[in-house]
N, C-alpha and C positions, 0 to 999 in steps of 0.2 A: 584279687577278687574284684569283679566288676561292681561299680557303684550303681545301685538300682534306686530309682526315684518313683514316687507314686503321686498321682493327683489326688489330694485329700478330698476333693469334692466328689469323686466317683469311686473311691477305694474304701473298703471296710473289712472288718473281720466278721465272719459268720460263725457263731458257735452253735452247734446243733445238739439239742437235748442234753445239757450238762446237769443231770439229775443226781442228787445225793444217793438215791437208791442204787445207782450204778457205781458211784465213785467215792463213797465214804463209809467208814465204820458205822455199823448200825443200819445201813441201807438194806432194802429188801433182798437184793441179790448180790450184795457185796461179797458174801462168803464164796460165791461161785466165781467172781471176777477178780478177787483180791490178788491172787498169785500172779496173774498176768499183768494186771494194772500196776502192781508194785514193781514187778520185774522190768517193765517198760518205762517206769517212772511217769506214768500217764498224767497224774495230777500236777506234779512239779513242772512237767513240760508245758502243759496247758497254761499254768500260771505264768511261766516265763513269756510265752507268746502273748498272753493277755496284757501283762504289764508293759511289754515292749510296744505293743500296738497303742495302748493308752498314752504312753510317753510321747509318741509321735503325733498324737492328736487325731488319729483316725477313729472313725465311729466303730462301735461294736454292736452287732445285732445278735439276738438270741432267738433261735428257732426252737420253740418248745413243743413237746408232744401235746396234742389236743385230742381228747376222746370225743367221738362223734356224738352230737346231740341233734334231735330232730330240728330241721330248719337250717342246718349248717350249709348244705350243698344244694338245696332245692332250686336256687336261683342261678347256679353255676352253669355255664354253657358247656364246659369241658370238665368231665369228672373222671379221675383216674380209676382203674379197676379196683384198687384197694379201698377207695372212698365209696364206690358203689357197694362193695362187700360190707363195709361198715354200716351203710344205710340199710341194707337187706338184713343184716344180723340184728340191728336194733328193732326191726319190724317184728322179729320173732321172739322178743323177750316178754 
């Protein structure tokens, strides 16, 4: 196997939306995801990767879901269609 090296200054692990609602007993939609998550050993695999990355000293970033609030995107130059939809939906509440 080839030895792979990374520059710690520019390398990191990005963990996207690691919510208990999706990945743990008692979570809001755990009952719907449990069979697949457990069959694929989703949480144990995620933990192995997280622990390995932390042992190397690489940074870990978490990208968490954010529900739109008025003022979030109004100053942005480029807004994705899904963000525009969130703005429009909030106008009609």
